[in-house]
GUMITOR-605262 format. One line per 3 residues: number of its first residue (from 0); for each residue y, x, z of N, C-alpha, C. Coordinates in Angstrom, 1 decimal, always signed. Atoms other than C-alpha are relative to their C-alpha. Layout:
// GUMITOR-605262
NUM	Y:X:Z:Y:X:Z:Y:X:Z; ...
This chain:
// GUMITOR-605262
0	-1.2:+0.8:+0.0:+0.0:+0.0:+0.0:+1.2:+0.9:+0.0; -1.2:-0.7:+0.0:+3.4:+1.3:-0.9:+1.0:-0.5:+1.0; -0.9:+0.4:-1.1:+5.7:+1.2:+2.1:+1.4:+0.4:-0.2
3	-1.4:-0.4:+0.3:+8.8:+2.9:+0.7:+0.9:-1.2:-0.2; -1.0:+1.1:+0.2:+11.8:+0.6:+0.9:-0.4:-1.3:+0.6; +0.4:+1.2:-0.6:+9.9:-2.0:+2.9:+0.5:-0.1:+1.5
6	-0.3:+0.1:-1.5:+10.7:-3.4:+6.4:-1.4:-0.2:+0.6; +1.2:+0.1:-0.7:+7.8:-2.9:+8.8:+0.2:-0.4:+1.4; -0.1:+0.4:-1.4:+7.3:-4.6:+12.1:-1.3:+0.4:+0.7
9	+1.2:-0.4:-0.8:+4.9:-3.0:+14.6:+0.0:-0.6:+1.4; +0.1:+0.5:-1.3:+3.9:-5.0:+17.6:-0.9:+1.0:+0.8; +0.7:-1.0:-0.8:+2.7:-2.9:+20.5:+0.3:+1.4:-0.5
12	-0.4:-1.2:+0.7:+4.6:-0.1:+18.8:+0.5:+1.1:+1.0; -0.6:-1.0:-0.9:+5.9:+1.7:+22.0:-1.0:+0.9:+0.6; +0.9:-0.9:-0.6:+2.7:+3.4:+22.9:-1.3:+0.1:-0.9
15	+1.3:-0.2:+0.7:-0.7:+4.7:+21.6:+0.0:-0.1:-1.5; +0.1:+0.1:+1.5:-1.7:+3.8:+18.1:+1.2:-0.6:-0.6; -1.2:+0.6:+0.6:+1.4:+1.7:+17.6:+1.1:+1.0:-0.2
18	-1.0:-1.0:+0.1:+3.6:+4.7:+18.2:-0.3:+0.9:-1.2; +0.4:-0.8:+1.2:+1.6:+6.7:+15.7:+0.3:-0.6:-1.3; -0.3:+0.7:+1.2:+1.9:+4.0:+13.2:+1.5:+0.0:-0.3
21	-1.5:+0.0:+0.2:+5.7:+3.8:+13.7:+0.4:+1.4:-0.6; -0.4:-1.3:+0.5:+6.0:+7.6:+13.2:-0.4:+0.2:-1.5; +0.5:-0.2:+1.4:+3.9:+7.5:+10.0:+0.8:-0.9:-0.9
24	-0.7:+0.9:+0.9:+5.7:+4.5:+8.6:+1.4:+0.6:-0.3; -1.3:-0.7:+0.3:+9.0:+6.4:+9.0:-0.1:+1.1:-1.0; +0.3:-1.1:+1.0:+7.5:+9.4:+7.2:-0.2:-0.6:-1.4
27	+0.3:+0.6:+1.3:+6.5:+7.0:+4.4:+1.3:-0.5:-0.7; -1.3:+0.4:+0.6:+10.2:+6.1:+3.9:+0.3:-1.5:+0.0; -0.3:+1.4:-0.1:+10.3:+2.5:+5.1:+1.5:-0.2:+0.1
30	-1.4:+0.3:-0.1:+13.7:+0.9:+4.8:+0.4:-0.4:+1.4; -0.3:+0.5:-1.4:+13.5:-0.7:+8.2:-1.2:+0.1:+0.8; +1.1:-0.1:-1.0:+11.3:-0.1:+11.2:+0.4:-0.8:+1.2
33	-0.2:+0.8:-1.2:+11.1:-2.7:+13.9:-1.2:+0.2:+1.0; +1.0:-0.3:-1.0:+9.3:-1.7:+17.1:+0.1:-1.1:+1.1; +0.0:+1.1:-1.0:+8.3:-4.7:+19.2:-1.1:+0.3:+1.0
36	+1.0:-0.3:-1.1:+6.6:-4.2:+22.6:+0.5:-0.7:+1.3; -0.2:+0.6:-1.3:+6.3:-5.8:+26.0:+0.9:+0.9:+0.8; -0.8:-1.0:-0.7:+7.8:-2.6:+27.3:+1.3:+0.3:-0.8
39	-1.2:-0.1:+0.8:+11.3:-3.0:+25.9:+0.7:+1.4:+0.1; -0.6:-1.3:-0.2:+12.6:+0.3:+27.4:-0.7:+1.1:-0.9; +0.7:-1.0:+0.8:+9.9:+2.4:+25.7:+0.2:-0.3:-1.5
42	-0.2:+0.3:+1.4:+10.4:+0.5:+22.4:+1.4:+0.4:-0.4; -1.4:-0.4:+0.3:+14.2:+1.2:+22.6:+0.1:+1.5:-0.2; +0.0:-1.5:+0.1:+13.6:+4.9:+23.2:-0.6:+0.5:-1.3
45	+0.6:-0.4:+1.2:+11.2:+5.2:+20.3:+0.9:-0.4:-1.2; -0.9:+0.4:+1.1:+13.5:+3.2:+18.0:+1.2:+0.9:-0.1; -1.2:-1.0:+0.1:+16.4:+5.6:+18.9:-0.5:+1.3:-0.7
48	+0.5:-1.2:+0.6:+14.2:+8.5:+17.9:-0.3:-0.1:-1.5; +0.5:+0.2:+1.4:+13.0:+7.0:+14.6:+1.0:-0.8:-0.8; -1.0:+0.8:+0.7:+16.2:+5.2:+13.6:-0.5:-1.4:-0.4
51	+0.6:+1.4:+0.2:+14.6:+1.8:+14.1:+0.7:-1.0:+0.8; -0.5:+1.0:-0.8:+15.2:-1.4:+15.8:-1.0:-0.4:+1.0; +1.0:+0.4:-1.0:+13.5:-2.5:+19.0:+0.2:-1.4:+0.5
54	+0.0:+1.3:-0.6:+12.6:-5.8:+20.5:-1.0:+0.0:+1.2; +1.0:+0.3:-1.1:+11.1:-6.7:+23.8:-0.7:-1.3:-0.3; +0.8:+1.1:+0.6:+8.3:-9.0:+22.8:-1.3:-0.1:+0.7
57	+1.4:+0.4:-0.4:+5.3:-10.7:+24.4:-0.6:-0.8:-1.1; +0.6:+0.7:+1.1:+3.1:-11.6:+21.5:-0.7:-1.3:+0.3; +0.6:+1.2:-0.4:+1.6:-14.4:+23.5:+1.1:-1.2:+0.0
60	-1.1:+1.0:-0.1:+5.0:-16.2:+23.4:+0.5:-0.3:-1.5; -0.3:+0.4:+1.4:+5.3:-18.0:+20.0:+1.5:-0.1:-0.3; -1.4:+0.1:+0.2:+9.0:-18.8:+20.5:+0.7:+1.3:-0.1
63	-0.5:-1.4:+0.1:+9.7:-15.1:+21.1:-0.3:+0.6:-1.3; +0.3:-0.5:+1.3:+7.9:-14.2:+17.9:+0.9:-0.6:-1.0; -0.8:+0.7:+0.9:+9.8:-16.8:+16.0:+1.5:+0.5:+0.0
66	-1.3:-0.5:-0.1:+13.1:-15.5:+17.3:+0.1:+1.4:-0.6; +0.0:-1.4:+0.6:+12.2:-11.9:+16.3:-0.1:-0.1:-1.5; +0.2:+0.1:+1.4:+11.1:-13.0:+12.9:+1.3:-0.5:-0.6
69	-1.3:+0.5:+0.5:+14.4:-14.9:+12.4:+1.0:+1.1:-0.1; -1.0:-1.1:+0.0:+16.4:-11.8:+13.4:-0.4:+1.0:-1.0; +0.4:-1.0:+1.0:+14.4:-9.5:+11.2:+0.2:-0.4:-1.4
72	+0.0:+0.5:+1.3:+14.3:-11.7:+8.2:+1.4:+0.0:-0.6; -1.4:+0.1:+0.6:+18.1:-12.1:+7.8:+0.1:-1.1:-1.0; -0.3:+1.1:+0.9:+19.6:-14.4:+5.3:-0.6:+0.4:-1.4
75	+0.6:-0.2:+1.4:+17.7:-14.7:+2.0:-1.2:+0.8:-0.1; +1.2:-0.8:+0.0:+14.8:-12.6:+3.0:-1.2:-0.9:+0.0; +1.2:+0.8:+0.1:+11.3:-13.9:+2.2:-1.1:+0.8:+0.5
78	+1.1:-0.8:-0.5:+8.2:-12.8:+4.0:-1.0:-1.0:+0.6; +1.0:+0.8:-0.7:+5.0:-14.1:+5.6:-0.4:+0.8:+1.2; +0.5:-0.5:-1.3:+4.0:-13.6:+9.2:-1.3:-0.6:+0.2
81	+1.3:+0.6:-0.3:+0.3:-14.0:+9.8:-0.4:+0.5:+1.4; +0.4:-0.3:-1.4:-0.8:-14.2:+13.4:-1.4:-0.6:+0.2; +1.3:+0.5:-0.3:-4.4:-14.5:+14.4:+0.1:-0.6:+1.4
84	+0.0:+0.7:-1.3:-4.9:-17.0:+17.2:-1.5:-0.2:+0.4; +1.4:+0.1:-0.5:-7.9:-17.7:+19.3:-0.9:-0.9:-0.8; +0.8:+0.9:+0.7:-9.1:-20.7:+17.3:+0.4:-0.3:-1.4
87	-0.4:+0.2:+1.4:-7.2:-20.6:+14.0:+0.9:+1.1:-0.4; -0.9:-0.9:+0.6:-5.1:-18.6:+11.7:+1.2:-0.7:-0.4; -1.2:+0.7:+0.3:-1.5:-19.6:+11.4:+0.8:+0.8:-1.0
90	-0.9:-0.7:+0.9:+0.9:-18.7:+8.6:+1.3:-0.7:+0.0; -1.4:+0.5:+0.0:+4.7:-19.0:+8.8:+0.7:+0.7:-1.2; -0.9:-0.7:+1.1:+7.0:-18.4:+5.8:+1.4:-0.4:+0.2
């Protein structure tokens, strides 16, 4: 997948594999990097290092996800957010 000039959102991005993904995506030349994590302070620190944007986010809170998606999307942006749920797969556009 070509990531150059794309906007990437990484949930759980402030530690472990998520941090590694954030660093790699920045190396790939993404246009925007959004680091979302329950640990907002760690997400903000990493975002400052990688010229990204951070969000404090609990992925169990659908309204928080919707608010982040609205902020990331901006006016006129089109994208799909696919979230696996316990009993179904939901798609929001």
